[in-house]
C-alpha positions as CSV (number, residue, x, y, z in Angstrom):
1,M,-19.3,-14.2,4.2
2,V,-16.0,-15.5,3.2
3,S,-14.3,-18.7,4.4
4,L,-11.1,-18.9,6.3
5,H,-9.7,-20.7,3.2
6,D,-10.4,-17.5,1.2
7,V,-8.7,-15.3,3.7
8,M,-5.7,-17.5,3.8
9,K,-5.2,-16.8,0.1
10,L,-4.2,-13.2,0.8
11,D,-0.5,-12.6,1.2
12,L,-0.3,-9.7,3.6
13,R,3.2,-8.3,4.1
14,I,5.0,-5.3,5.6
15,A,6.4,-2.9,3.0
16,E,8.5,0.2,3.3
17,I,7.7,3.3,1.2
18,T,10.9,4.4,-0.5
19,A,9.5,7.1,-2.8
20,A,6.2,8.8,-3.4
21,E,4.8,11.3,-5.9
22,Y,1.5,12.6,-7.0
23,H,-0.1,10.7,-9.9
24,P,0.3,12.9,-13.0
25,N,-3.3,12.2,-14.3
26,A,-5.4,11.9,-11.2
27,D,-6.3,14.2,-8.3
28,K,-6.9,11.5,-5.7
29,L,-4.0,9.1,-6.4
30,I,-0.4,8.9,-5.2
31,V,2.2,6.6,-6.8
32,L,4.4,4.8,-4.2
33,Q,7.6,3.0,-4.7
34,I,7.9,0.3,-2.0
35,T,10.1,-2.5,-1.0
36,V,8.7,-5.8,0.2
37,G,11.7,-7.6,1.5
38,D,14.2,-7.5,-1.3
39,E,11.6,-6.9,-4.0
40,K,10.8,-3.4,-5.3
41,R,7.3,-2.6,-6.4
42,Q,5.1,0.2,-7.4
43,I,1.6,0.7,-6.0
44,V,-1.0,3.4,-6.7
45,A,-3.2,4.5,-3.8
46,G,-6.2,6.8,-3.5
47,I,-4.8,8.7,-0.5
48,R,-3.7,12.0,-2.0
49,K,-6.2,14.1,-0.1
50,H,-5.0,12.7,3.2
51,Y,-1.2,12.4,2.8
52,T,1.6,14.2,1.1
53,P,4.5,12.4,-0.6
54,E,6.9,13.8,2.0
55,E,5.1,12.3,5.0
56,L,4.8,8.9,3.3
57,V,8.5,8.2,2.5
58,G,10.1,5.9,5.2
59,K,6.7,4.7,6.5
60,K,6.1,1.0,6.9
61,I,2.7,-0.1,5.7
62,I,0.7,-3.3,5.2
63,V,0.1,-4.4,1.7
64,I,-1.7,-7.2,-0.2
65,A,1.4,-8.6,-2.0
66,N,-0.3,-11.2,-4.2
67,L,-3.0,-9.0,-5.8
68,E,-3.1,-9.1,-9.6
69,P,-1.5,-5.9,-11.1
70,V,-3.8,-3.3,-12.5
71,T,-3.3,-0.1,-14.4
72,L,-4.8,3.0,-12.9
73,R,-4.9,6.1,-15.1
74,G,-2.0,4.8,-17.1
75,V,0.2,3.7,-14.1
76,E,0.7,0.1,-13.1
77,S,-0.1,-0.8,-9.5
78,Q,1.5,-4.0,-8.2
79,G,-0.4,-4.4,-4.9
80,M,-2.7,-2.6,-2.5
81,L,-2.0,-0.9,0.8
82,L,-4.4,-1.3,3.7
83,A,-6.1,1.7,5.2
84,A,-9.1,2.5,7.3
85,S,-11.7,5.2,6.5
86,D,-14.6,7.0,8.0
87,D,-16.7,9.8,6.5
88,E,-13.9,12.3,6.8
89,R,-10.5,10.7,6.5
90,I,-8.3,7.8,5.4
91,V,-5.7,6.4,7.8
92,L,-2.9,4.0,6.8
93,L,-2.7,0.7,8.7
94,V,0.9,0.5,10.1
95,P,2.7,-2.0,12.3
96,E,2.6,-1.2,16.0
97,K,6.4,-1.8,16.4
98,D,9.2,-1.7,13.9
99,I,9.6,-4.9,11.9
100,S,11.5,-5.8,8.8
101,S,10.1,-5.1,5.3
102,G,8.7,-8.3,3.9
103,A,7.5,-9.7,7.2
104,K,4.4,-11.8,6.7
105,I,1.1,-10.8,8.5
106,K,-0.3,-13.9,10.2
């Protein structure tokens, strides 16, 4: 169990994917260029078997914006997208209606 205080530490934001490409050194990863408000970032996500770069560009997604950066197979990731998975697939969590990039999830 986590406390409400712990959950409140997460900075969940709407981001827009501006570019996407397959990770050059990993068969499960895609490298995404995103905007979170006026800020440009790069995130690496394990969604390659479920999405192509072409279908990702222009999508608005939900990201954890205050996650400490990590390097995945030589590429820095500056956040994490939110997705749901079952035994067969991964599905991105997206806003129900259009909202501006950088909007805070409350």
